[in-house]
Residue frames as qw, qx, qy, qz and C-alpha x, y, z in Angstrom:
[[0.027, -0.893, -0.448, 0.045, -0.03, 0.04, 0.07],
 [0.476, 0.438, -0.013, 0.762, 1.48, 3.27, -1.01],
 [0.207, -0.216, -0.473, 0.829, 1.82, 6.32, 1.34],
 [0.286, -0.127, -0.226, -0.922, -1.10, 8.20, -0.34],
 [0.641, -0.334, -0.596, -0.351, -3.56, 5.36, 0.37],
 [0.542, -0.246, -0.622, 0.509, -2.12, 5.10, 4.00],
 [0.038, -0.033, -0.156, 0.986, -2.47, 8.80, 4.54],
 [0.475, -0.208, -0.416, -0.747, -6.19, 8.54, 3.26],
 [0.670, -0.346, -0.656, -0.029, -6.90, 5.79, 5.74],
 [0.357, -0.180, -0.479, 0.781, -5.39, 7.91, 8.62],
 [0.152, -0.143, -0.098, -0.973, -7.84, 10.54, 7.65],
 [0.551, -0.387, -0.655, -0.343, -10.65, 8.20, 8.33],
 [0.568, -0.419, -0.548, 0.449, -9.78, 8.56, 12.08],
 [0.130, 0.291, -0.062, 0.946, -10.02, 12.47, 11.87],
 [0.013, -0.413, -0.664, 0.623, -12.09, 14.14, 14.45],
 [0.294, 0.361, -0.126, -0.876, -13.33, 16.45, 11.64],
 [0.667, 0.283, 0.669, -0.163, -16.20, 14.57, 10.13],
 [0.501, 0.800, -0.101, -0.313, -15.82, 16.35, 6.79],
 [0.065, 0.665, -0.733, -0.127, -12.22, 15.09, 6.53],
 [0.434, -0.106, 0.890, -0.090, -13.16, 11.55, 7.37],
 [0.675, 0.527, 0.410, -0.313, -16.07, 11.67, 4.93],
 [0.410, 0.805, -0.339, -0.262, -13.83, 12.98, 2.11],
 [0.112, -0.485, 0.867, 0.033, -11.33, 10.16, 2.90],
 [0.606, 0.211, 0.737, -0.210, -14.18, 7.53, 2.84],
 [0.663, 0.688, 0.123, -0.268, -15.22, 8.75, -0.68],
 [0.224, 0.730, -0.625, -0.160, -11.57, 8.65, -1.90],
 [0.354, -0.268, 0.890, -0.108, -11.33, 5.09, -0.62],
 [0.683, 0.363, 0.555, -0.306, -14.38, 4.09, -2.28],
 [0.532, 0.760, -0.224, -0.298, -13.13, 5.32, -5.58],
 [0.010, -0.601, 0.797, 0.056, -10.08, 3.29, -5.02],
 [0.403, -0.039, 0.904, -0.139, -11.76, 0.00, -4.20],
 [0.683, 0.522, 0.132, -0.493, -14.27, 0.39, -7.09],
 [0.584, 0.640, -0.470, -0.167, -11.35, -0.77, -9.24],
 [0.961, -0.113, -0.210, 0.139, -10.04, -3.53, -6.88],
 [0.140, -0.863, 0.434, -0.217, -7.12, -3.20, -4.63],
 [0.788, 0.156, -0.563, 0.193, -4.28, -5.44, -3.53],
 [0.158, 0.358, -0.564, 0.727, -4.00, -3.93, -0.07],
 [0.647, -0.467, -0.322, -0.509, -7.23, -5.10, 1.43],
 [0.832, -0.354, -0.393, 0.170, -5.68, -7.31, 4.07],
 [0.409, 0.211, -0.312, 0.831, -3.23, -4.51, 5.03],
 [0.253, -0.267, 0.180, -0.912, -6.15, -2.51, 6.49],
 [0.585, -0.302, -0.672, -0.340, -8.58, -5.30, 7.34],
 [0.518, -0.317, -0.648, 0.459, -7.66, -5.48, 11.12],
 [0.039, -0.113, -0.222, 0.968, -7.91, -1.74, 11.67],
 [0.411, -0.186, -0.315, -0.835, -11.28, -1.56, 9.89],
 [0.649, -0.291, -0.698, -0.084, -12.62, -4.64, 11.94],
 [0.380, -0.239, -0.572, 0.686, -11.43, -3.08, 15.12],
 [0.114, 0.001, -0.008, -0.993, -13.24, 0.20, 14.32],
 [0.517, -0.245, -0.603, -0.556, -16.50, -1.82, 13.52],
 [0.643, -0.380, -0.660, 0.085, -16.43, -3.27, 17.02],
 [0.278, 0.054, -0.394, 0.874, -15.15, -0.24, 18.97],
 [0.194, -0.746, -0.615, 0.163, -17.77, 1.39, 21.42],
 [0.304, -0.610, -0.065, 0.729, -15.87, 4.64, 21.23],
 [0.081, -0.234, 0.539, 0.805, -16.10, 5.06, 17.51],
 [0.498, 0.507, 0.645, -0.280, -19.83, 5.02, 16.79],
 [0.403, 0.784, -0.073, -0.466, -19.38, 7.45, 13.81],
 [0.081, 0.553, -0.753, -0.347, -16.54, 5.50, 12.43],
 [0.534, 0.158, 0.826, -0.087, -18.70, 2.22, 12.43],
 [0.610, 0.664, 0.357, -0.243, -20.67, 3.61, 9.45],
 [0.242, 0.816, -0.443, -0.280, -17.69, 4.90, 7.63],
 [0.185, -0.422, 0.883, 0.091, -15.70, 1.62, 8.18],
 [0.613, 0.282, 0.725, -0.136, -18.74, -0.66, 7.37],
 [0.585, 0.762, 0.009, -0.278, -18.78, 1.08, 3.90],
 [0.211, 0.719, -0.652, -0.117, -15.05, 0.40, 3.43],
 [0.580, -0.260, 0.740, -0.221, -15.40, -3.09, 4.97],
 [0.841, 0.369, 0.332, -0.216, -16.70, -4.37, 1.78],
 [0.084, 0.700, -0.641, -0.304, -13.23, -4.56, 0.25]]
């Protein structure tokens, strides 16, 4: 996974909802064409889906989780 993709995933954790949403849209564009880095981020996404502290991120990551 290149540094741009990694930075985009880091933006998903932004406290600013607009920044997180824009990161989600960017990731969705990337995964529409298929990716080879799905398992690199899988554990992070799964953790966010089960976190009680990250309710907002659950909806974001549920969308991305369809990698």
